[in-house]
C-alpha positions as CSV (number, residue, x, y, z in Angstrom):
1,M,0.0,0.0,0.0
2,E,2.8,2.4,0.8
3,Q,4.3,2.1,-2.7
4,D,0.9,2.7,-4.3
5,Q,0.4,5.9,-2.2
6,A,3.8,7.1,-3.2
7,K,2.7,7.0,-6.8
8,S,-0.8,8.4,-6.6
9,G,-1.0,10.4,-3.4
10,F,-3.8,10.1,-0.9
11,T,-7.4,9.4,-2.1
12,S,-10.8,9.3,-0.5
13,L,-10.1,5.7,0.5
14,L,-8.0,7.3,3.4
15,L,-11.3,7.7,5.2
16,S,-11.8,3.9,5.3
17,V,-8.6,3.2,7.2
18,A,-10.3,3.7,10.6
19,A,-13.1,1.3,9.7
20,M,-10.5,-1.3,8.6
21,V,-8.5,-1.2,11.8
22,S,-11.2,-0.8,14.4
23,V,-13.8,-3.2,15.8
24,T,-17.1,-2.2,14.2
25,T,-20.5,-3.6,13.5
26,A,-22.8,-3.5,10.6
27,E,-25.1,-1.2,12.7
28,V,-22.3,1.3,13.2
29,V,-21.4,1.4,9.5
30,Q,-25.1,1.8,8.6
31,K,-25.6,4.7,11.0
32,A,-22.4,6.4,9.6
33,M,-23.6,6.0,6.0
34,E,-27.0,7.4,6.9
35,K,-25.7,10.3,8.9
36,I,-23.0,11.7,6.5
37,P,-24.1,12.4,2.9
38,T,-21.8,11.7,0.0
39,K,-21.6,15.4,-0.9
40,K,-20.1,16.2,2.5
41,I,-17.5,13.5,2.1
42,S,-16.6,14.9,-1.4
43,E,-16.3,18.4,0.0
44,W,-14.0,17.2,2.9
45,C,-11.8,15.3,0.4
46,G,-11.5,18.3,-1.8
47,K,-10.7,20.6,1.1
48,F,-8.2,18.4,3.0
49,L,-6.8,16.0,0.4
50,G,-7.0,17.9,-2.9
51,K,-6.4,16.3,-6.2
52,S,-4.4,13.0,-6.3
53,V,-1.3,12.8,-8.4
54,Q,-3.1,10.5,-10.7
55,T,-5.8,13.1,-11.3
56,K,-3.3,15.8,-11.9
57,R,-1.5,13.6,-14.5
58,R,-4.8,12.8,-16.2
59,E,-5.6,16.5,-16.4
60,A,-2.1,17.5,-17.7
61,F,-1.9,14.8,-20.4
62,S,-5.5,14.6,-21.6
63,S,-6.2,15.6,-25.1
64,P,-8.0,18.9,-25.6
65,K,-11.8,18.6,-25.9
66,K,-12.9,18.4,-29.5
67,T,-15.2,21.2,-30.5
68,E,-18.0,20.7,-32.9
69,Q,-17.5,22.2,-36.3
70,K,-20.5,24.0,-37.8
71,W,-20.5,23.0,-41.4
72,D,-23.2,25.4,-42.5
73,R,-20.8,28.3,-42.2
74,F,-18.6,26.8,-44.9
75,Q,-21.4,26.2,-47.4
76,D,-21.6,29.9,-48.4
77,A,-17.9,30.0,-49.1
78,A,-18.0,27.2,-51.7
């Protein structure tokens, strides 16, 4: 796991570490999932974790978005 994190940085899976190493029950997990909405978790991750290295790489090396060409503009020129 340590080598993977060195390559990609921390991700939202960091929040699951406490659940993996503690004694917990299905009831506790259910209550936690009902109490905290996904939007709040996403906001927390954005605020405290930021973008992972993998996300930054994807953004840096992605191809530019292709724009739609309007062919009707070229019909008058022909």
